[in-house]
N, C-alpha and C positions, 0 to 999 in steps of 0.2 A: 504494500499500500504506499502510495507516495506521500510525501510530507504535506502537500497542499490538502489531499484527502483526509488526512489525520487531522489537520487543524479544522477543516469543514466539519467533520464529524464531532470533534470535541466542542466546537462553537454551538452546533445545533443542540447537542446534548445539554450543554450548559444552559441554553435558553428554555429547554423543555422540562428539565428536572431540578429540584424535586417536584415543582409545580410550574406551570407555564409563566413565563415572564420573569422579571428581576426585582419588582417592587410590590409592596402590599400595604395596607393600612394597618395601623396599630391603635388600640385604645390606650389613651394617656391618663385616665382617671377611673375611679372605682365604678363598677357595674355589677355588683354581687348580689344585691337584694332590691326589694321593692322599692325602699326609700331612695336607694341610688338611682333608680330608673325614673323616679318622680322628679329627681333634680336634674337628670341628664336630659329628660324630654318633659312631657306634660306632667304637672303644671309648672314646674320649676324653671324650665327654659324660657318661660314668658318673661322673667325678671330681667335678664340681660337683653332680651329683645327690646323691651321698653327703654332700657337705658341707652342702647345703641341708636335706636329711633330718635332719641333726644339729642345724642352726641355720638356722631359716627366715629370719633377717636377712640371711644370705648371698645370697638371692635377688636383693638389690639389688646385689650385687657382680658376680654372674655371669650375671644375665639382664636384659632390657630393662624389667622391672617398674617400676623407680624413674622412668622417663620415659615411662610409657605410661598413657594415660587411656582409659577406657571412656566413649564417648559413646552414651547408651542412651535409647531412646524406645519407646513403644507406639503412637504416632501418633494419639493421642486428642485433641490440640490442636496441629495443625501450623500454625505461623506464624498468619496470620489466616484459614486455610482451614478449620479445624475438624477433626473426627474423620474422617479418610480412611484409617485403618488403619496398621498397623506398616510395611508395605512401602512405602507412599506416603511415609513419613517418611525413607526412606533418602537421597534426594538432599540433605535438610536435614542429616541426620547426617553424611554425607560432607563436606558444605560446612563443617560445624563442625570437623571433622577437619583440613581444609585450613587454616582460620583458626588452629587451634592450632599447626600446624606452621609456617605462614607467619610468624606474629607472635612465637612463643615457642619454637619448635623442640621442641614437645611432641608426641610420637607418639600416635596414637589407632587404637583399633578402633571402628568404629560397629557397634552392635547393636540390632537391631529385634525387640522381643519381642511374640510373639503372644498377648497376653492383656490384658483390661481388668480382671482381678481383682487387688486390691491385694496380698493375701498370695501369690498365685502370681507376680506380678511381683517382689515383694521376695525370695522364695525363690530365683527364677531368678537375680537379680543377685547375691544373697549367695552362692550356690553357685559362681558364676564369679569371684567378686571376688579370689581368689588371683592372677589373671593381672595385676591392675592395681595401679598406685600411687595411682589416684584414680578416682573416678566422677562424671562430668558427666551429670545427668539433664535431659532436653530434651523439649519439646512433649508433656507430659503434663497431661490436663485436670485442673482442680480440681473437687471438693476432694480427688481421689485423690492428687494430687501432694504435699498436705501430709503425708498419712499414709505414703506411700511414702518420702520423704525422711526423715521422723522415725524410721521403722523402721530404715531403712539406717544412718542415723548411729548408732543404738543398737548395731546388730549388728557394724558394721564398724570396723576400726582404721586405715582410710585415709580421706582427705578424700572427702566426698560433697556435691555443690553442684548444687542445681536452678537453672540459669542463668536460666530464664524468671522465676523469682522474684528471686533475689539479685543476678544480674548487672545486671538491669534496675533493680533498686532502688539499687544502688551507683552507677551511672552517672547516674540520675535525681537522687539525692541530691547528687552532686558539683555537677552543673549548676545545680540549684535553689539550693543555698547561694550559689553565685557570683551568680546572677541577683538573689537578694534583697539581697545585698551591694551590688550596683550600684544597687539601688533604695533603699538606706539603710534596709533592714527587717531585723528579727531573725525567725528561724524560730519562736521562742518566742511571739511576739506575732502571728504570721501566721495568717490564716483561710484553711483550705485546703479545697478541693472536689475531690473524686475522683470522676469518672465512669468506672464500671467497678468490679467487685468480685470480680474473679478472682485467680488466684495472684499475678500481677505487682502488682496494686493492694494487696493485703493486705500483701505484702512491702515495697513502697514505704513504705506508712504506718507499719508497724512500725519501719522503719529510721529514718524522719523523727522518730518519737517518741523513739527512742533518741538522736537528735541534738538534741533539745530541743523538738520541736513539742509543743504542748498538745493532748492527744487531745479536749479539750472544744471545740477550734477546728477540728476535722475533720469534714467532712460527706461521707458516701459515698452514692453513687447506683448501683443496679443496674437492670435492665430494668424494674423496677416503680416506680422512683422512689427518693426518699430512704430510707436505711436508718434507721428510727426505732424506738424502744423499744416502741411499740404494735403493730408487726408481728409475726406468729407464724409467718412463713415463712422466717426468716433462719437461714442456717447458723451453726454456732459461730464460724466465722471472721468472717462479717458482723457478728455480734453484739458483737465486740470494738469495733466502731466505730459502733454504733447510739447515736443521740442522742435524748434526750427533747426533741422540737421539734415545732413545727407546721409546719415547712418540708416540702413534699412534691415540689416540681419542681425542675428544674435552675435555673431562673430565681430560685426562691426561695433556693436554696442559694448562688447566686452573688452575692447581694446583698451588696455591700461586701466581697467576698472579695479576698484578696491573691494567691492561687494557684489555678490550675485545672490538675488533672492529668487527662489523658484516657488511659485504657487500654481503650477500648470499641470504636467503630466510626467509619465515615466521617461527616463532616458532622454530628455530633451536637451540636456547641457552636453555638447559634444566636446571632444578632446581639443579641438582647434580653439573653441571659444574659452576654454579654461586656460589653455596656454597663453592666450592673448591677454589675460588679465594681468595687472600690475603685480609687483612683488608682495609677498605675504597676503594673498587674497583671503577673503572670508566668503564662504559659500553656505548658504541656508536652502538646501534642497528639500522642500517640504511636502512635495506631492506624495500622497498615500494611496496605496500601501507601498508603492514603488517610487522612489525619489528620482528627481531629475538626473542625478548621478549618484551612484552608491559610493559611500566613503572610501572603501578599498580601491575603487577605480580612480577616484580623485587623487588619493595619495599616492598611487602608482604613478600618475601623470605629473604630479607636483608634491614635493614633500614639504612645501612651505605653506600648505593650505590649512585653515581651520574650517571644518565642515560640521554642519548640524543638519539633522533630518527631522521628520515627524515619527520615526520608528523607535520602539522601545528596545530593540536589539542592538542598537549603536549608541555610542556616546553622544552627548548633546541632543537629547530628544526635546524638540519644541512641542510642548504638550499644554493644551489649554487647561488641564486640571490644575496647573500651577496658579492659575488666575481666577477663573469663574466662580468656584465655591467660595473662595475668600473675599472676592469682590462683593458678592451678595451677602456674605456673612457681615461684613463691615457696614454695608449700606442698610441692612435690615435692623442691625443692632442700634444704630442711631436714627432710625426712621428717616432715612434720606428720601427725598421727593424726586431724586434724579441720579444717575450715574454720569458725572460730568468730567470734563478734561483734567481738572485737578486730581480727581480720584483716579483716573487712568495713570497720570503721571506718578502718583504715589505708589501704585501697583508696580510700575515699571522699576522704580528705584529700590522698592522693598525686595522684589524678586532678584534684581541685579546684585543688591548688596549681600544678599544671604549666600549667593554662590562664592563669595570671597572669604566666608567664614570657615572655620574648622568644621569638618562633617562628623557628626556623631557616629559611633561604631555601630549602633543599631540600624542606621540608614544604610551604611555599607553592607551590612549583613542581608538586607532585604533584597539585594541583587545578585543574581549568579554571575560567576565569573568577574567579580569586582572585588578586589581586596584593598583598594585605597581610593580615595576620592579627594582631590586638591585642586584648587583654582588653577586652571591652566588650559591649554588648547583642547584637552579631552573632557573639561569640566567647566563650562561656562554658564551653565543654567543648572539650578537645584534639582534634585531628584523628586518626583511627585510623592514619594513615601516619606519625605522629610516632614516630621511633625511640627517644625518650627514655622512653616509656612503659614499656617492659620494665624498665629499671633502677629507675625511680622506683616503679612499682607493685609489681612482684615483690620488690624490696628491702624496701619498707615491709610487705608481707605477711609475708615471711619474718622479718623482725625482730619483727613483733607475734606470730607463732607462738611464737618463742623466748621473748619477754617474757611470754606468757600460759601457758606451761607445756605446749604441745602438740607441740613440736618434739624430735626425737631428735638432731638435729645442731645444735649451738649457735653456728655461724658462719654469717653471711650471705654468700653467694658474691659475688665481684667481678664485676659484671655489665658492666664498662666495655668489655671485649673479647668480649663474648658474640656468637657466630656465629648469625646468623638464616639460616633456610632460604628465601632469596629467589630 
């Protein structure tokens, strides 16, 4: 039996046993006798109903709203598999809910919405939003995802976060800043090539510009080549990064480049393009499950490259789980009305900083074939199993929410004894 078949069978068994799916509801209070039931439902339930009717803020005291996130998709861009529909996205949304609970003890309902129309999707989510303390959008194709997020952020007074855009951007930025530091380079001076022009690519590049990258040094390529100003087929999102240039191919764009960012497809970074890059290049080949170039291939071509991928079986995995559970943990705990740029920046620097600290032995032990982790070319991003992420990232996000004026609670929780659902 092949390795691929083995993984397929293991994955299907994992989702089917011991019961279908990956998440379930749990009762959090007593329900043992008639008196308990009279408090849980009629007549006792009427008391918090009346109070919430008079003061909506009391929903955070008497219901699970304050620790509940909606993980919502229409299945138009599922992982690297494309538009397979709302129902096909459910395993991913359940997986997202599992990660929220495992890493930050955030409860989730996964919701699969059967529409590809922007306004219908927005109205559906807006109409059910009183249920939640926050909304995590997931696996929604571009360009609709940009408009959906924009409209929901305008309509709702709870955090709305499209993780495919911003989670990817935050973790990428944290790792990239560290890689450039190791190479003695500044982001403001770095020439950046991005292969891929979808939601993740645009979000990454916008965040890098916020962090100091020069937009004039950024070259974006889509399926038709370099996005340049003479093209008349660019969306408004691609137009933001269109250059006045005679560069047309990936190899043209990579000439003397410091950074390659891949959010496209398997094996699309060729040997000539990597060789064309400048000294000590940084490559983030993040297509999943197969990157634009595998690390062993890149290192065989150039031994001066730092490379990251989206895969867990290589060093430097760019994994959104380093961000989204803790982003929402911090936002929920100070009852933020938004996830803004200040909160995203705080997450970048918290993740980046943690990679520079000594790694506890229990984190190293959680990974096979790893006996040591230390800040350097093979460790530019923390590992997802690092328990310090919650306090560092959630704490930084919560403080940024307070400082930027979007928090209703003005105290950052003490996360030192936070109980995870392990």
